[in-house]
Every structure is written in C-alpha cells, then in structure tokens.
C-alpha positions as CSV (number, residue, x, y, z in Angstrom):
1,X,-5.2,-7.0,51.0
2,X,-3.4,-3.7,51.8
3,X,0.0,-2.8,53.2
4,X,1.2,0.4,54.6
5,X,3.6,1.8,52.0
6,X,7.1,2.9,52.9
7,X,7.7,6.6,53.1
8,X,8.5,8.1,49.8
9,X,12.3,8.5,49.6
10,X,13.3,12.1,49.0
11,X,14.3,12.4,45.3
12,X,17.4,14.4,44.3
13,X,16.6,17.9,43.1
14,X,18.5,17.5,39.8
15,X,17.2,16.0,36.6
16,X,16.0,12.4,37.1
17,X,18.0,9.7,35.4
18,X,21.2,11.7,34.9
19,X,23.2,10.6,37.9
20,X,26.2,8.3,37.5
21,X,27.1,5.5,39.8
22,X,29.8,7.7,41.4
23,X,27.3,10.5,41.9
24,X,24.9,8.2,43.6
25,X,27.5,6.5,45.7
26,X,28.6,9.9,47.1
27,X,25.0,11.1,47.7
28,X,23.8,7.9,49.3
29,X,27.0,7.1,51.2
30,X,27.7,3.9,49.3
31,X,30.7,1.7,48.8
32,X,30.3,0.2,45.3
33,X,31.2,-3.4,44.5
34,X,31.3,-5.4,41.3
35,X,28.5,-4.9,38.7
36,X,26.2,-7.8,37.9
37,X,26.4,-9.4,34.5
38,X,23.5,-9.4,32.1
39,X,20.6,-7.0,31.8
40,X,19.9,-5.1,28.6
41,X,18.2,-1.9,30.0
42,X,19.9,-1.2,33.3
43,X,23.2,-1.1,35.1
44,X,23.2,-3.0,38.4
45,X,26.0,-3.3,40.9
46,X,26.6,-4.6,44.4
47,X,26.8,-1.8,47.0
48,X,27.0,-1.4,50.7
49,X,25.4,1.4,52.7
50,X,27.2,3.4,55.4
51,X,25.7,1.2,58.1
52,X,27.0,-2.0,56.4
53,X,23.7,-3.1,54.9
54,X,24.2,-4.9,51.5
55,X,22.2,-3.3,48.7
56,X,22.0,-3.2,44.9
57,X,22.4,0.0,42.9
58,X,20.2,-0.1,39.8
59,X,20.3,2.6,37.1
60,X,17.8,2.0,34.3
61,X,17.6,3.6,30.9
62,X,14.6,5.8,31.1
63,X,11.7,3.8,29.6
64,X,8.0,3.4,30.1
65,X,8.0,0.0,31.7
66,X,10.5,1.0,34.4
67,X,8.8,4.2,35.3
68,X,6.6,2.7,38.1
69,X,9.2,0.3,39.6
70,X,10.0,2.5,42.6
71,X,6.3,3.1,43.3
72,X,5.5,-0.6,43.3
73,X,8.4,-1.4,45.6
74,X,7.4,1.4,48.0
75,X,3.8,0.2,48.1
76,X,4.9,-3.4,48.9
77,X,7.2,-2.0,51.5
78,X,9.3,-5.2,51.7
79,X,6.3,-7.6,51.9
80,X,7.4,-10.4,49.6
81,X,9.5,-7.9,47.5
82,X,12.9,-6.3,47.8
83,X,12.9,-3.2,49.9
84,X,13.4,0.2,48.3
85,X,16.0,2.3,50.1
86,X,16.5,5.3,47.9
87,X,15.4,6.4,44.5
88,X,16.2,9.2,42.0
89,X,14.1,8.9,38.9
90,X,15.3,5.8,37.2
91,X,18.1,5.2,39.7
92,X,17.2,2.9,42.6
93,X,19.0,1.6,45.7
94,X,17.3,-1.7,46.7
95,X,17.7,-4.5,49.1
96,X,20.2,-7.2,48.0
97,X,18.7,-10.7,47.8
98,X,21.2,-13.3,49.0
99,X,21.9,-16.0,47.9
100,X,19.9,-14.7,45.0
101,X,19.2,-18.0,43.2
102,X,16.2,-18.0,40.9
103,X,12.8,-19.6,41.6
104,X,12.1,-22.9,39.9
105,X,8.8,-24.0,41.5
106,X,5.5,-23.0,40.0
107,X,3.4,-23.4,43.2
108,X,5.9,-21.4,45.3
109,X,5.9,-18.6,42.8
110,X,2.1,-18.5,42.5
111,X,1.8,-18.3,46.3
112,X,4.1,-15.3,46.4
113,X,2.4,-13.6,43.5
114,X,-0.9,-13.8,45.2
115,X,0.5,-12.0,48.2
116,X,1.8,-9.2,45.9
117,X,-1.7,-8.5,44.6
118,X,-2.6,-5.7,47.0
119,X,-5.3,-3.2,46.5
120,X,-3.6,-0.1,45.1
121,X,-4.4,3.2,46.9
122,X,-5.7,6.1,44.8
123,X,-3.3,8.3,43.0
124,X,-0.4,5.9,42.4
125,X,0.3,7.3,39.0
126,X,0.7,3.7,37.6
127,X,-0.8,2.9,34.2
128,X,-4.1,1.0,34.0
129,X,-3.8,-2.4,32.4
130,X,-6.9,-1.7,30.2
131,X,-5.2,1.4,28.7
132,X,-2.0,-0.5,28.0
133,X,-3.6,-3.5,26.4
134,X,-5.9,-1.4,24.3
135,X,-2.8,0.3,22.9
136,X,-1.2,-3.1,22.3
137,X,-4.3,-4.3,20.4
138,X,-4.0,-1.3,18.1
139,X,-0.3,-2.1,17.6
140,X,-1.0,-5.7,16.8
141,X,-3.4,-4.6,14.0
142,X,-0.9,-2.0,12.7
143,X,2.0,-4.5,12.6
144,X,-0.1,-7.1,10.9
145,X,-0.9,-4.5,8.2
146,X,2.6,-3.1,7.9
147,X,4.6,-6.4,8.0
148,X,2.0,-8.9,6.7
149,X,3.5,-12.0,8.5
150,X,2.3,-15.4,7.5
151,X,0.2,-15.8,10.7
152,X,-3.2,-17.3,11.1
153,X,-5.4,-14.2,10.9
154,X,-8.1,-15.7,13.0
155,X,-5.7,-16.5,15.8
156,X,-4.3,-12.9,15.7
157,X,-7.8,-11.5,15.7
158,X,-8.7,-13.6,18.8
159,X,-5.6,-12.4,20.6
160,X,-6.5,-8.8,19.7
161,X,-10.1,-9.2,20.8
162,X,-8.9,-10.5,24.2
163,X,-6.5,-7.7,24.7
164,X,-9.4,-5.3,24.3
165,X,-12.1,-7.2,26.1
166,X,-10.5,-9.0,29.1
167,X,-9.8,-5.9,31.2
168,X,-13.5,-4.9,31.1
169,X,-14.7,-8.2,32.6
170,X,-12.2,-8.2,35.5
171,X,-13.9,-8.4,38.9
172,X,-11.2,-6.5,40.8
173,X,-8.1,-4.3,40.3
174,X,-4.8,-5.1,42.0
175,X,-1.2,-3.9,41.9
176,X,0.3,-6.1,39.1
177,X,4.0,-7.1,39.1
178,X,3.9,-7.0,35.3
179,X,6.9,-9.2,34.6
180,X,6.5,-12.1,37.1
181,X,8.9,-14.6,35.5
182,X,11.1,-17.0,37.6
183,X,14.2,-14.9,37.1
184,X,12.5,-12.0,38.9
185,X,12.0,-14.0,42.1
186,X,15.1,-14.5,44.2
187,X,16.1,-16.5,47.2
188,X,16.8,-14.3,50.2
189,X,17.5,-14.4,54.0
190,X,14.8,-12.0,55.2
191,X,12.1,-14.0,53.4
192,X,12.6,-17.3,51.5
193,X,11.8,-15.5,48.2
194,X,11.5,-11.9,47.2
195,X,10.2,-10.3,44.0
196,X,12.3,-7.8,42.1
197,X,12.1,-5.8,38.8
198,X,8.4,-5.1,38.6
199,X,6.9,-3.4,35.5
200,X,3.8,-2.5,37.4
201,X,0.3,-1.6,36.3
202,X,-3.1,-1.8,38.0
203,X,-5.8,-4.2,36.8
204,X,-6.9,-7.8,36.4
205,X,-4.8,-10.2,38.5
206,X,-5.3,-12.9,35.9
207,X,-2.9,-11.0,33.6
208,X,0.1,-11.5,35.8
209,X,0.9,-15.3,36.0
210,X,1.7,-16.2,32.3
211,X,5.5,-15.7,32.4
212,X,5.7,-17.9,35.6
213,X,3.5,-20.6,34.0
214,X,5.4,-20.5,30.7
215,X,8.9,-20.7,32.2
216,X,8.4,-23.3,34.9
217,X,8.3,-26.6,33.0
218,X,8.0,-29.4,35.5
219,X,4.5,-30.2,34.3
220,X,2.5,-30.2,31.1
221,X,1.2,-26.7,30.0
222,X,-2.4,-27.7,30.8
223,X,-1.4,-29.0,34.3
224,X,0.6,-25.8,35.0
225,X,-2.5,-23.7,34.4
226,X,-4.5,-26.0,36.7
227,X,-1.8,-25.7,39.5
228,X,-1.5,-21.9,39.1
229,X,-5.2,-21.3,39.1
230,X,-5.8,-23.4,42.2
231,X,-2.9,-21.7,44.1
232,X,-3.9,-18.2,43.0
233,X,-7.7,-18.6,43.4
234,X,-8.2,-17.6,39.7
235,X,-10.2,-19.1,36.9
236,X,-7.9,-21.3,34.7
237,X,-9.7,-20.3,31.5
238,X,-9.1,-16.6,32.3
239,X,-5.4,-17.3,32.8
240,X,-5.3,-19.1,29.5
241,X,-7.1,-16.3,27.7
242,X,-4.6,-13.7,29.1
243,X,-1.7,-15.9,28.1
244,X,-3.0,-16.1,24.5
245,X,-3.5,-12.4,24.3
246,X,0.0,-11.7,25.6
247,X,1.6,-14.2,23.3
248,X,-0.1,-12.8,20.2
249,X,1.1,-9.3,21.2
250,X,4.6,-10.7,21.8
251,X,4.7,-12.4,18.4
252,X,3.8,-9.1,16.6
253,X,6.4,-7.2,18.6
254,X,9.0,-9.8,17.5
255,X,7.9,-9.2,13.9
256,X,8.4,-5.4,14.4
257,X,11.9,-6.2,15.6
258,X,12.6,-8.4,12.6
259,X,12.9,-11.4,14.9
260,X,11.0,-13.8,12.8
261,X,12.1,-17.1,14.4
262,X,11.0,-16.0,17.8
263,X,7.8,-14.6,16.3
264,X,7.0,-18.0,14.8
265,X,7.7,-19.7,18.1
266,X,5.3,-17.3,19.8
267,X,2.6,-18.1,17.3
268,X,3.1,-21.8,17.9
269,X,2.6,-21.2,21.6
270,X,-0.5,-19.1,20.8
271,X,-2.0,-22.0,18.9
272,X,-1.3,-24.4,21.7
273,X,-3.0,-22.0,24.1
274,X,-6.0,-21.6,21.8
275,X,-6.3,-25.4,21.7
276,X,-6.4,-25.4,25.5
277,X,-9.2,-22.8,25.7
C-alpha cells in the first residue's frame, strides 16, 4: 500500500531544535494554550492556528528516536495518523486529536497498524530496522559482560540471536511506527483513531505489534498473539519471536540504567514468551 506524502513543510533557516514555544508561535501564527502533562522527552502544548484549526505544538529534545517523526507523519499524510502541519527540526505542529482518549482494544489497534504499513519510497532517510537491531544485539552482549546480571544466559543469547537474524528473513519492508503502544493511538473526530508519536524505521512489519499486544490485557498473552496475527495477516510465531527479542533488549537497557526491578520483570516476560514459542 502506498500513499501520496504531504508536501515537505518548509523548515526554518535557523539551527534546528533551538526555537522556543514563543518563537514558533510567532513564526507559525499560533495562539498557544495550556501544556499537556507528562512526557519525558518533549514539551507539548495545545495551540490554535490563525484559521482557528486546533493543533498541538511539540518540541522534542533532540534524540535519535525522534529524528524521523516528521518524515513518517508526512508520508502517512493524515491516513490513520495525525497530520503534520509544520516542522522545524525537532519542533512539530501537528493535528490535535479530540477527544484524545487512548485505545484499549487490541483488534482495533491491529487493524489501524496494518493500514500504517505502507511501502516506503526510496530516500526517506529513515533508519533500517536491521541496522538498529544489530546494534542492539551488540549492546545486549556488552551490557551482559559489563553488568553481569543474574539472567538466564541461554535466554539472553536467544534474544540476541533473534535481534540479528529476524530482519534477514523478512519477506517485505514497510514503514514501521516503532512505538505502537495504546497510548500512541488517540480517539479523534476526523477518523475514529489516529496514531501519534512514531519512532519510525523501515523493515519487517512483525517487529511493530509487541507494545500493543503487551499493553492490551483483555485476553491471555497467547490469545493476544493469535488475535493480532489474524488481524494483521502475520505469522504468530514471528510476532512472538520479535517480542522476545525486544524484551531481552529492554531488560538489558534497564540494567544499564540501574533499574533492576524492571529488568527482572522484563526477563520474566521474556521467559513467558520463550515458553510460547
């Protein structure tokens, strides 16, 4: 599936990521409203454009995962995702989703995710999933050596192996959302649900569903994989394998942040996933 991307918004000529909310409000003719609460890596506030259109001003701390957000939103061009109105580096003006309640239904989320998996055009500049997960695999091994957590080495080795090998056996590459959890799918008026906050890459679609599967808990974990796979048209075993790979990586990241309780929880989940494979 392909969409016609929206025209590239004209970026500001100054250094990207340096504009303040006041700067952007003046440049983009915005009336700023109250900020949203929460969010650890960005400032977000309600805004209104000169024509009265409600919007959201988002200014992210410059970081790798946010670098492709504007590109993904432009490629989706409002199809099942919030529209991009303006961008300046890590500062974005996007469509406001109202009422903005979070998704709770697995099948609804999976249906929307499948629509987001468009064929990326050449030259997007987005990172390839295979490159990212190969780097993660190296980091898992490094963190195991440096921190020596009391984890099952066989389970960690399996997760590391999957991080390296799964991308090579993918049958197609798509535009990945990268962080498709229920909090990043909001109720809206233009469409029933719109995706926000992508951390996009290009690669195997089976990578994407795990946060949605993990965080919608109306069914057993095994049943959630069955429902997601049927809705997405993906192999359930491949979804489980990616979930295991991502969970092992997350556990070792938690270790590197000295968050040992969450790391142990992640490894418990990884064991549960391995038992399902």
